[in-house]
N, C-alpha and C positions, 0 to 999 in steps of 0.2 A: 552407550550407557552400559556399564558392567556392574553387576551386583553379585557379591559372594553370598551364597545361601548356606545357612546352617541347616543341614538336612535331618532326616528322620531318624528315629531310634532304630536299632538293629532288630528289635522284636516287633513285628507287625502282625496284627491279627489277620487270620485268613479271610479272604473275600472282603478286604477292606482297602480303600484307596485313600491315600493322603496326598495333598497337593501343597506345594510351597511356591510362593511367588514374591517378588520384591515389593516393599511397601510403597515405593514412590518412583516415578520416572518423569523426567522433564523432557518434553519434546521441543527443543529449541529451534530446530529447523523443520518443524511440521512433521517430523518422522519419529517413530518410536517402535521399539521391539520389546515385547513382553515375553520373557522366558518363564514357562510354567513347568516345573519339575514334579514328577509324580512317583509314588511308590505303590507297587501292587505285587502280591505274591500268589494270586489266584491262578486259575486255569483258563481264563477268558482269552479269546484270540481275535475278537472283533471289538474295536473301541471307537469311541466318538469323543472329540475334544471340542469345546466351544468357548468363546470369549463373550462375556455378558456385561453390559453397561448399566450403571446405576445401582443404588443400594438395594433395590428390589429385584435386580437382575432381569428387568423386563425386556430389555433390548438385546437381542443376540447380534453381535457385531459380525462374527464369522465362525465357521465350524469346519471340521474335517472328520471324516470317517475312514478307518483303515482296517485292513485285514491282510496281514502279511505285507505284500508289496503294493497292494491296491489302495489308492487314496481317492476319496471323493470330497471335493472342496466346495464350500458354499459361503458367499459373502453378502452382507446387507448392502443394499443399493446406496445407502447414505454414507458408506465407509469404503475406503480403499484398504483392503486387508488381504494378506497372503499368509498361509499357515504352512509351517515346515515341521515334520515329525521325525524324531530320532528315537526309534523303538529300543535300540540298544542302550542309549543313555537315559531312556524314559524321560524325554524332554519334548515339549511342544512350544514352538516359537511363533508368536503372532506378530507379524510385521505390519505396521500401520503407516500410511503416508498421506500427505496433503491434509493433515488434521487442521481444524480451525479451533478458535478459542471456545466456541460453544460446545465442543466435544471434550472439554476438560471435565473429568468425572472419575469415579472409582470403577474399576473393571475387575471382574472375577473370572478365574479359569475354572472350567468344569470338565472333569474327566468321567466318562461312563463306560461301563462294560456292557456291550449290547448282546453278545453271544459267546458262549452258551449261557443259558439261565443258571443262576438267577441274575436279574438285572442289578447292577451296582453302580452307584455314583458317589463321588467324594462329598464329604461334609463341606459346608460353606466355609471358605477360607477368609482370611482378613482382607483380601483384595489388594489391588494396586491403584494408587491415585496417579493418573496420567495428567500432568499439567502441561498444557499447550501454551507456549509463549509466542507472542507476535514477533516475527523476525523483522528487524528494522535495519535496512541498509543505509550506508552513508551516501549513496548516490543520489537519492531524492533530496537530501539536505543540500548538497552542492548544486543540484539543479535549481532548487528554490533560490539559493544565493545568487547564482548567475542570472536567473530571471529577474530578481529584484534589482540587481545591478544594471541590467539592460534597461529596465523600466525607468530607473532613476536617471540614467544617462539620457534616455530619450526625452524625459520630462525637462531636464536642463536644456537640452538642445532646442526643444520647442519654445521654451521660455525665452532663450537668447534670441531666436529668430523673431519672436513676437516683439521683444524690446527694440531690436534694430529697426524693424518695420515701423514701429510706433514713433521712434526718434526721427527717422527720415521723413515721415509724414508731417510731424510737428515742425521740422526745419523748413520744409517746403511751404507750409502755411505761413511761417514767419516771414520768409522772403517775399511771398506774394503780398502780404499785408504791407511790408515796407515799400514795395513798388507802387501800390495803390496810393499810399500817403504822399508820394512825390507830386501829385497833381495839385497845382496852386488853387487856393480857395479865394473867394471874394474878400477884399480887404475890409477891415472893420470901419464903421462910420457911415455917413449918409450914402445912400445908393447913388451912384453916378451912372446916369443913363448912357453916357458916352464911354463908360468903362468897357474895355475889351479884354477879354481873357488873354493872359500872356501867351504869346506865341513867338517863336524865334523870328527875328527880323530877316527878311529875305532881301538879298541884294539883287536889284534888277539891273541888268546891263542892256542898254538900248543899242540896238544895232541900226544904224542909218545907212541908207544906200546913197552913195555919192555919185552925182551925175558928172560926167566929164564936162 
């Protein structure tokens, strides 16, 4: 994200710090870099820069102190923050990563002159709104589609197997019922005590032994 800053007037009061920062940054990939430019014409040689969250600036996200080439960096445990200082350009870059939507808020840059006295800090700037968007990939969508397709196919397969088994079972019961109905029943009318159930007629062949 690049922002062109319209910077400060040429005439700056002595021992005064002015800070300029972009009004808004969108962190689409959970990452954001906030560039804070400052103007100072005093004699201080030890500085401190910090990034503060919220309208009341109650939460210090991260900070850096420097004196010449020495930099001392500190970061809040709830943030992933790295600070880079360019003393020649008078610019401090706060790089944030792995931001979440709960960290969408307004952030203020603060520049301080720590030594030599007197202590000086910039007036409160307008701040920068960092808007963290949820990154949505197309992969989960296709994963859901494939999963639903597999479940639908599996359901159809199970239903088809169930119908085939049910049909075979019904067919077997019909054949068994037809076989049972082939047994003759007692003819209608008065009971005949000599009636014998039908049975196939057996042909008896008598074998006689012939004597010579």
